[in-house]
Backbone bond lengths (Angstrom), bond angles and torsions (degrees), N, CA, C in turn:
res aa  C-N    CA-C-N  psi(-1)  N-CA   C-N-CA  omega(-1)  CA-C   N-CA-C  phi
1 M - - - 1.481 - - 1.457 113.31 -
2 T 1.323 115.02 -35.83 1.580 117.36 -178.65 1.432 115.08 -64.26
3 A 1.375 115.15 -39.05 1.459 115.40 -177.87 1.503 114.39 -60.59
4 V 1.359 118.43 -41.29 1.475 120.68 -178.96 1.550 112.96 -69.60
5 L 1.346 114.66 -14.38 1.501 117.49 177.89 1.466 115.18 -94.28
6 R 1.354 116.04 -0.03 1.511 116.19 178.84 1.542 110.70 -72.76
7 G 1.260 115.96 138.04 1.442 122.19 179.82 1.448 114.30 84.47
8 I 1.417 119.86 10.02 1.475 126.16 179.58 1.523 107.38 -73.04
9 R 1.356 113.82 126.87 1.548 119.01 180.00 1.524 108.59 -121.92
10 A 1.284 119.42 -5.96 1.445 118.26 -178.86 1.555 108.32 -152.42
11 A 1.285 118.16 163.46 1.493 125.30 176.71 1.544 110.33 -136.87
12 I 1.306 111.94 136.80 1.496 121.93 172.81 1.477 107.71 -104.80
13 I 1.271 120.84 122.18 1.525 124.81 -170.57 1.421 107.42 -121.13
14 D 1.437 115.61 131.01 1.414 123.10 172.11 1.526 113.00 -71.59
15 L 1.338 119.87 169.64 1.428 123.85 -176.74 1.598 112.50 -104.77
16 D 1.339 110.82 -81.21 1.445 115.68 -176.45 1.546 110.29 -65.93
17 G 1.329 114.32 130.47 1.491 117.94 177.11 1.502 110.59 84.43
18 T 1.287 123.04 -7.98 1.427 127.08 -179.15 1.575 112.86 -118.97
19 M 1.294 111.18 -56.69 1.557 113.75 172.04 1.482 111.59 -98.15
20 L 1.337 121.26 -33.91 1.493 122.06 -173.10 1.583 104.59 -133.53
21 D 1.437 106.00 143.06 1.470 117.69 174.10 1.594 98.99 -97.05
22 T 1.466 111.89 101.19 1.430 119.63 -178.50 1.517 112.35 -102.43
23 M 1.322 120.53 13.62 1.423 124.18 -172.33 1.519 109.17 -57.76
24 G 1.383 118.27 -40.62 1.427 121.85 -178.35 1.458 112.81 -60.23
25 D 1.341 118.19 -38.35 1.495 123.87 175.28 1.524 110.28 -63.75
26 F 1.281 116.60 -46.47 1.469 118.76 179.86 1.562 112.20 -58.27
27 V 1.378 112.11 -48.17 1.445 114.64 -176.34 1.531 112.69 -65.83
28 V 1.344 118.03 -39.21 1.522 121.26 179.47 1.545 109.34 -62.26
29 A 1.367 117.50 -50.54 1.435 121.82 -175.73 1.485 109.50 -66.66
30 L 1.376 122.69 -41.98 1.368 123.00 -179.45 1.526 111.54 -68.56
31 T 1.266 117.05 -40.35 1.565 119.41 176.54 1.525 109.73 -60.79
32 A 1.318 118.04 -40.99 1.443 119.48 178.70 1.525 111.79 -65.94
33 M 1.333 115.98 -42.74 1.411 118.16 175.25 1.540 113.08 -59.90
34 R 1.316 116.26 -46.09 1.462 120.43 178.88 1.576 110.22 -60.86
35 A 1.338 117.28 -35.59 1.434 121.86 -178.57 1.617 107.12 -60.06
36 E 1.349 117.65 -42.40 1.389 124.09 -178.16 1.569 109.09 -65.10
37 L 1.232 116.67 -25.64 1.559 121.46 177.30 1.494 109.66 -90.17
38 G 1.361 120.88 -0.63 1.412 118.39 -175.24 1.596 117.13 79.98
39 L 1.331 111.49 20.72 1.486 119.82 -176.73 1.442 111.26 -107.82
40 G 1.376 118.77 159.44 1.441 121.45 -178.35 1.610 108.23 -84.00
41 P 1.331 111.36 176.07 1.432 121.38 -173.67 1.583 108.80 -68.03
42 V 1.398 113.49 164.89 1.423 119.18 171.26 1.492 108.90 -116.59
43 S 1.282 119.62 157.83 1.503 122.05 176.50 1.485 112.07 -103.82
44 A 1.305 120.58 168.06 1.400 127.50 175.30 1.429 108.31 -61.35
45 A 1.313 124.69 -42.42 1.459 129.86 -176.09 1.583 107.26 -60.78
46 Q 1.328 114.02 -39.88 1.523 116.69 175.59 1.501 115.14 -70.69
47 V 1.289 114.60 -38.72 1.482 115.91 -175.77 1.531 114.87 -83.01
48 E 1.324 117.66 -29.45 1.499 117.77 -174.81 1.546 115.55 -52.68
49 P 1.429 118.73 -43.03 1.410 116.66 -178.28 1.525 113.99 -68.59
50 M 1.381 116.87 -11.24 1.510 119.09 -168.38 1.605 104.58 -98.78
51 V 1.274 119.47 -10.19 1.550 122.26 -173.59 1.502 109.36 -79.31
52 G 1.266 115.82 139.95 1.522 119.96 162.92 1.529 113.67 126.92
53 K 1.374 116.48 -13.33 1.431 118.41 -177.14 1.447 112.69 -113.44
54 G 1.346 118.53 23.51 1.479 122.93 176.28 1.439 114.88 101.75
55 S 1.325 117.77 157.93 1.488 125.80 -175.44 1.538 110.43 -63.89
56 E 1.333 115.43 -40.06 1.471 116.73 -177.34 1.647 111.61 -60.34
57 N 1.341 111.19 -48.07 1.398 119.72 179.94 1.544 110.34 -59.64
58 L 1.316 114.58 -45.19 1.493 118.56 -178.71 1.492 109.61 -61.83
59 V 1.319 120.43 -48.45 1.503 122.58 -178.00 1.524 108.65 -60.11
60 R 1.302 117.69 -44.44 1.453 120.02 -179.15 1.511 111.99 -60.20
61 R 1.352 112.51 -44.48 1.572 115.20 -175.20 1.537 108.77 -70.76
62 V 1.344 115.82 -32.14 1.520 114.95 177.52 1.550 110.82 -71.62
63 L 1.367 120.14 -36.29 1.420 122.52 173.65 1.592 110.80 -63.49
64 A 1.307 116.23 -32.89 1.492 119.27 -175.04 1.573 107.48 -73.42
65 L 1.293 121.70 -9.85 1.446 119.76 169.00 1.493 113.67 -58.73
66 D 1.324 111.84 -26.82 1.636 118.36 -172.86 1.479 111.43 -123.74
67 Y 1.269 120.28 -19.21 1.462 120.96 -175.15 1.480 117.25 -125.70
68 D 1.252 117.18 153.49 1.522 121.16 172.67 1.561 108.95 -74.35
69 A 1.252 117.68 179.63 1.494 124.58 -176.09 1.483 112.16 -58.17
70 A 1.376 115.14 -43.31 1.504 118.59 179.82 1.589 109.47 -67.24
71 G 1.356 116.79 -39.50 1.429 118.57 177.97 1.510 113.17 -61.97
72 V 1.354 112.48 -44.65 1.475 117.98 177.64 1.477 115.17 -53.46
73 E 1.376 114.55 -48.99 1.396 121.00 178.16 1.534 113.89 -65.32
74 R 1.270 116.49 -36.66 1.493 119.69 176.82 1.453 114.65 -63.54
75 L 1.325 118.53 -36.59 1.416 125.42 -177.97 1.525 118.92 -95.11
76 F 1.445 109.46 -6.84 1.563 113.41 -170.07 1.454 113.59 -58.86
77 A 1.343 120.52 -50.17 1.501 122.63 -176.14 1.467 112.31 -58.05
78 Q 1.389 117.00 -41.53 1.486 118.63 -178.72 1.525 109.00 -68.60
79 A 1.351 116.62 -42.72 1.393 122.15 -177.79 1.497 111.40 -66.30
80 M 1.261 117.96 -40.50 1.480 122.21 -176.12 1.596 106.02 -65.90
81 D 1.268 117.99 -46.44 1.483 124.91 178.68 1.551 107.51 -55.56
82 S 1.332 117.64 -50.35 1.434 122.76 -179.05 1.486 111.17 -61.56
83 Y 1.382 116.28 -49.15 1.469 118.27 178.58 1.547 112.52 -54.90
84 Q 1.394 114.43 -49.31 1.424 114.83 -177.51 1.545 113.27 -58.59
85 R 1.344 118.71 -40.40 1.416 126.59 -177.66 1.588 106.43 -59.50
86 H 1.316 113.06 -50.01 1.505 115.61 -172.05 1.611 105.76 -72.51
87 Y 1.311 117.48 -39.25 1.463 116.46 -175.04 1.546 111.18 -64.34
88 I 1.375 113.72 -41.10 1.558 114.08 -178.24 1.556 105.84 -64.51
89 A 1.311 116.75 -34.81 1.494 119.50 -174.33 1.504 111.42 -65.99
90 I 1.349 122.99 -28.52 1.481 125.17 -174.77 1.539 111.58 -121.70
91 N 1.317 116.43 7.17 1.514 121.72 -170.91 1.541 105.72 -52.77
92 G 1.414 114.37 122.87 1.410 119.52 174.56 1.473 115.98 88.03
93 Q 1.265 121.21 -18.79 1.419 124.74 -176.38 1.566 113.62 -73.43
94 H 1.278 119.25 -16.67 1.410 123.83 177.53 1.559 113.63 -126.61
95 S 1.361 114.01 27.52 1.396 120.03 179.29 1.591 110.04 -119.71
96 E 1.307 117.56 158.85 1.445 124.90 179.15 1.510 112.76 -134.85
97 I 1.239 118.17 145.19 1.466 126.77 173.58 1.455 108.03 -72.52
98 Y 1.413 119.18 127.92 1.461 120.95 175.84 1.559 112.75 -64.70
99 D 1.285 112.63 159.64 1.553 113.60 179.26 1.539 110.82 -60.94
100 E 1.359 110.90 145.81 1.444 124.30 176.34 1.570 115.24 56.06
101 V 1.228 112.76 19.48 1.530 116.14 172.89 1.393 112.94 -65.48
102 E 1.345 117.18 -54.43 1.431 121.70 -173.49 1.512 108.59 -67.03
103 A 1.404 116.85 -41.19 1.502 120.43 -179.61 1.567 106.82 -63.27
104 G 1.273 119.33 -35.95 1.466 122.91 178.42 1.509 112.97 -64.69
105 L 1.280 112.90 -47.60 1.598 120.20 175.53 1.519 109.22 -59.44
106 Q 1.347 119.52 -42.52 1.423 122.91 -176.45 1.615 106.75 -69.19
107 A 1.305 118.59 -40.90 1.409 122.00 178.52 1.542 113.63 -62.95
108 M 1.364 115.49 -39.10 1.427 121.48 176.82 1.510 113.34 -66.32
109 R 1.260 114.17 -44.56 1.499 120.24 176.29 1.522 112.56 -61.78
110 A 1.387 114.77 -44.31 1.389 121.23 -177.49 1.571 108.46 -66.37
111 A 1.359 118.30 -26.75 1.578 121.56 177.53 1.439 106.38 -82.24
112 G 1.230 124.76 -5.44 1.497 126.75 174.27 1.577 113.71 95.98
113 L 1.347 111.83 9.51 1.509 117.86 177.22 1.509 112.45 -67.74
114 R 1.315 118.07 139.57 1.415 119.90 170.99 1.542 108.40 -95.08
115 L 1.408 115.50 143.79 1.376 119.24 -168.28 1.513 112.35 -122.99
116 A 1.323 114.72 136.56 1.543 121.76 170.92 1.536 106.85 -125.07
117 C 1.269 115.28 149.98 1.436 127.03 171.39 1.503 106.83 -108.56
118 V 1.323 115.99 117.16 1.457 117.96 174.87 1.591 108.94 -125.88
119 T 1.314 112.93 118.11 1.552 118.95 -173.76 1.554 104.14 -131.80
120 N 1.367 109.59 162.38 1.484 118.94 173.92 1.565 108.94 -92.27
121 K 1.372 116.40 -0.33 1.466 119.15 174.97 1.523 109.47 -74.98
122 P 1.340 117.67 138.50 1.459 119.26 178.20 1.517 114.49 -57.76
123 L 1.264 114.89 141.89 1.494 121.48 -175.84 1.516 111.50 -52.50
124 A 1.408 117.59 -36.07 1.465 116.44 178.97 1.431 116.56 -66.37
125 F 1.307 116.58 -18.14 1.489 124.89 175.66 1.603 108.59 -92.42
126 A 1.334 117.70 -47.03 1.345 121.79 -174.10 1.544 117.86 -66.64
127 Q 1.353 114.74 -38.33 1.429 118.74 -176.61 1.637 114.33 -66.71
128 P 1.300 115.32 -47.09 1.481 119.01 178.14 1.598 111.09 -68.31
129 L 1.350 113.21 -35.26 1.445 116.80 176.33 1.590 117.01 -64.32
130 L 1.285 115.96 -41.33 1.421 120.05 173.72 1.564 111.08 -63.62
131 A 1.320 115.08 -42.45 1.430 123.36 -179.08 1.629 109.45 -62.86
132 L 1.259 117.91 -49.19 1.439 129.86 -178.84 1.533 105.28 -56.42
133 K 1.212 122.61 -47.39 1.447 129.11 -173.72 1.544 112.44 -85.11
134 G 1.368 115.62 -1.42 1.474 117.56 175.22 1.498 111.25 73.64
135 L 1.332 121.45 24.80 1.472 124.34 178.07 1.520 116.38 -105.72
136 A 1.360 115.02 -10.63 1.416 116.35 -169.35 1.534 114.98 -62.53
137 G 1.411 112.33 -36.31 1.465 114.47 -176.36 1.497 117.51 -69.77
138 Y 1.385 116.00 -7.02 1.488 115.75 175.80 1.513 113.75 -75.17
139 F 1.327 118.31 -22.40 1.395 125.85 -169.34 1.518 113.61 -100.47
140 E 1.321 115.69 131.29 1.508 122.20 170.31 1.537 111.39 -68.08
141 V 1.326 116.05 -40.89 1.461 122.29 -174.09 1.529 112.23 -143.64
142 L 1.288 118.89 145.70 1.459 120.39 179.56 1.557 102.93 -131.60
143 Y 1.363 115.18 126.34 1.485 121.82 176.99 1.565 105.53 -118.60
144 G 1.325 112.09 136.47 1.525 118.66 -176.35 1.532 107.97 -110.67
145 G 1.345 112.37 178.01 1.486 116.18 179.11 1.524 115.37 -64.85
146 D 1.249 118.44 -12.45 1.456 121.18 175.66 1.569 116.37 -113.55
147 S 1.393 113.08 18.77 1.436 119.40 176.53 1.520 114.74 -75.57
148 F 1.342 114.62 -31.53 1.427 121.05 -179.14 1.634 112.39 -133.92
149 E 1.276 115.61 176.50 1.460 120.97 -177.95 1.576 109.56 -62.85
150 K 1.360 115.38 -34.97 1.434 121.26 -174.50 1.523 105.98 -117.47
151 K 1.422 112.40 155.53 1.482 115.91 175.15 1.648 103.52 -128.66
152 K 1.305 113.63 171.97 1.472 119.42 179.92 1.547 105.03 -59.43
153 P 1.342 119.32 140.73 1.496 126.32 13.83 1.496 116.25 -88.51
154 H 1.312 119.02 13.91 1.469 120.84 165.20 1.480 111.31 -64.77
155 P 1.342 122.05 139.31 1.530 122.98 -177.22 1.477 114.26 -71.74
156 M 1.318 119.71 -13.63 1.512 121.70 -173.35 1.497 115.10 -46.31
157 P 1.367 118.78 -50.81 1.456 122.55 -173.31 1.613 107.53 -61.78
158 L 1.335 118.21 -43.33 1.405 120.45 179.33 1.467 114.71 -67.97
159 L 1.332 119.84 -40.36 1.340 126.87 177.21 1.570 110.51 -61.49
160 K 1.358 113.44 -39.25 1.564 118.04 176.88 1.474 110.28 -65.96
161 A 1.378 119.92 -34.32 1.464 120.61 178.26 1.512 109.19 -72.63
162 C 1.275 119.18 -34.81 1.538 120.58 179.22 1.587 104.45 -65.82
163 E 1.282 117.24 -43.79 1.428 120.85 -178.78 1.625 111.73 -63.05
164 F 1.257 111.91 -40.61 1.538 117.52 171.27 1.503 111.33 -54.49
165 F 1.280 116.17 -50.20 1.514 122.87 179.35 1.563 113.31 -68.13
166 G 1.391 117.22 -23.12 1.400 118.15 -172.73 1.515 113.60 73.22
167 L 1.350 117.31 23.91 1.423 122.43 -178.86 1.487 112.72 -116.35
168 A 1.347 117.21 154.15 1.398 123.78 174.35 1.599 110.76 -68.85
169 P 1.317 123.33 143.02 1.457 120.86 179.87 1.508 113.27 -52.41
170 A 1.402 119.70 -34.13 1.419 119.19 178.16 1.575 114.40 -62.58
171 Q 1.255 112.30 -17.56 1.503 116.22 179.48 1.562 111.25 -95.23
172 V 1.336 118.63 7.60 1.502 120.43 -174.69 1.542 107.21 -131.95
173 V 1.273 116.84 112.17 1.469 124.23 175.72 1.457 113.22 -80.87
174 A 1.292 118.50 133.48 1.467 122.67 174.46 1.607 107.27 -99.45
175 I 1.304 119.58 133.86 1.390 126.66 179.76 1.560 110.89 -119.20
176 G 1.284 121.69 116.18 1.454 119.76 -178.64 1.560 110.23 -151.65
177 D 1.334 113.09 -173.88 1.505 117.98 -173.33 1.530 110.56 -117.12
178 S 1.252 117.42 1.87 1.559 118.10 -174.84 1.472 113.55 -142.10
179 S 1.396 109.99 170.92 1.408 118.75 175.79 1.548 117.62 -61.80
180 N 1.323 111.58 -24.58 1.448 120.26 173.30 1.548 112.92 -59.38
181 D 1.411 111.38 -44.21 1.453 113.07 179.43 1.584 111.55 -73.89
182 A 1.317 115.19 -39.19 1.473 117.42 179.22 1.557 113.81 -66.00
183 E 1.324 117.32 -39.02 1.451 122.07 -178.87 1.594 108.06 -72.47
184 A 1.273 120.35 -33.91 1.507 124.34 179.33 1.616 106.27 -71.56
185 A 1.299 116.47 -41.40 1.461 120.16 177.83 1.433 114.41 -63.48
186 R 1.398 118.00 -47.85 1.435 126.78 178.27 1.548 110.16 -56.94
187 A 1.330 115.73 -42.30 1.478 123.89 -175.03 1.546 106.06 -70.22
188 A 1.399 117.14 -39.66 1.475 117.52 -176.79 1.486 112.73 -83.74
189 G 1.302 120.69 -11.35 1.441 124.57 -177.72 1.487 114.86 86.62
190 C 1.301 118.14 21.53 1.557 125.43 179.48 1.515 104.30 -95.04
191 P 1.386 113.38 143.59 1.517 118.77 162.06 1.444 108.14 -61.97
192 V 1.366 116.02 154.21 1.447 121.78 -176.01 1.544 110.48 -141.81
193 L 1.380 114.90 130.89 1.396 122.18 173.25 1.537 107.07 -115.90
194 T 1.391 113.32 144.96 1.564 112.89 177.28 1.491 106.72 -126.35
195 V 1.377 111.89 150.01 1.416 125.29 177.95 1.603 108.08 -94.51
196 P 1.314 119.85 141.48 1.440 120.93 -176.15 1.531 117.58 -86.01
197 Y 1.367 116.99 -1.79 1.489 118.04 -171.79 1.478 117.04 -107.13
198 G 1.406 117.66 10.63 1.451 119.66 -175.58 1.518 111.28 -94.24
199 Y 1.329 115.75 -142.50 1.476 117.39 -163.25 1.596 109.05 -105.72
200 N 1.263 117.60 -53.45 1.473 125.01 173.72 1.547 111.69 52.66
201 H 1.370 119.73 35.85 1.403 119.25 171.66 1.438 116.33 57.74
202 G 1.431 119.98 29.02 1.402 127.19 179.67 1.510 116.12 71.04
203 V 1.368 117.67 18.56 1.407 123.55 -177.60 1.599 107.41 -118.66
204 G 1.299 116.96 138.28 1.443 124.21 -179.79 1.540 110.08 -55.81
205 I 1.322 117.65 133.15 1.473 120.37 -177.42 1.558 112.66 -66.27
206 H 1.353 113.67 -21.58 1.538 112.29 177.90 1.503 112.17 -69.77
207 E 1.369 119.02 -11.90 1.407 117.89 174.77 1.488 112.49 -85.12
208 T 1.286 116.24 -4.13 1.491 122.30 177.87 1.527 117.07 -81.82
209 D 1.226 121.19 133.03 1.534 125.08 -179.59 1.581 106.46 -75.46
210 S 1.274 115.53 97.69 1.478 121.62 174.27 1.522 111.09 -134.95
211 D 1.264 113.22 170.96 1.518 116.83 -178.17 1.569 113.49 -86.59
212 G 1.353 114.12 -4.12 1.419 119.45 175.25 1.524 110.80 163.00
213 I 1.315 115.19 157.29 1.520 122.48 -179.48 1.453 105.20 -105.07
214 V 1.347 121.12 127.14 1.381 127.98 178.82 1.588 109.81 -113.55
215 D 1.285 118.04 126.53 1.411 119.69 -177.41 1.484 117.62 -63.83
216 T 1.358 115.69 -28.60 1.544 120.41 177.49 1.534 105.31 -147.87
217 L 1.364 112.81 167.60 1.482 120.56 167.99 1.478 115.61 -60.79
218 L 1.347 116.58 -31.26 1.426 122.53 179.66 1.486 109.23 -68.89
219 F 1.344 115.76 -45.63 1.494 117.55 175.37 1.585 113.18 -58.05
220 A 1.350 110.71 -41.76 1.489 113.46 177.53 1.535 112.74 -58.71
221 A 1.347 115.14 -44.12 1.549 123.67 175.34 1.442 111.20 -53.95
222 E 1.326 117.41 -44.16 1.490 123.54 179.27 1.507 111.03 -65.60
223 L 1.274 116.93 -43.50 1.494 120.53 -178.47 1.531 109.20 -66.39
224 I 1.300 117.96 -45.34 1.468 119.36 172.26 1.441 117.40 -56.53
225 A 1.336 113.73 -39.80 1.630 118.17 -179.59 1.496 103.73 -70.43
226 Q 1.247 121.13 -42.48 1.539 121.47 -178.57 1.524 111.65 -55.27
227 A 1.361 113.40 -44.04 1.474 121.12 -171.94 1.514 108.56 -75.62
228 N 1.332 122.78 -12.64 1.461 126.06 -175.33 1.536 113.55 -125.54
């Protein structure tokens, strides 16, 4: 793992499932959305495998618990509007920062690493969430799922972050909790580290192709520092 981290000068860090446990926010907003449609609540166990591929995918999959494909598309616009209203209203109120995230970000910055947050969460959700949790100031740039035409697992958002830094992808490590992050990093040419505590679409992180699993962001910072 150390060899692939040599020459790293920046890090691209995912948000949901990597820095913040936002499952409570998802469940509350989706349950409120479903109530407007006359449907019952959803549980964290139902929602967890659906998180990570953007809000549109999430809303469609939650609707698919009760409707066929035609029904999902018929209700999608109404459901999406409802979900966004409810999510903005409670954004961050039911989420927690994972252990050693802030210490890890501090250590990375102290080591001279430049930081970007790249998430599939819409910017309108991601910006206030990072600010509320006191994490916004660590990042030079934030890209959301609606920042570009493509979102992770497409490499475009990671390549745009590398361009912003003026660094080659091999000099920028991606850190995330899911196959989305790993696939995007591989396609972009970035080294990639994964954390074991996130969502990853209900699949074990050990099945994901990454350069190593790090228990916390602080451990990731220590590994990068050792390699450089």
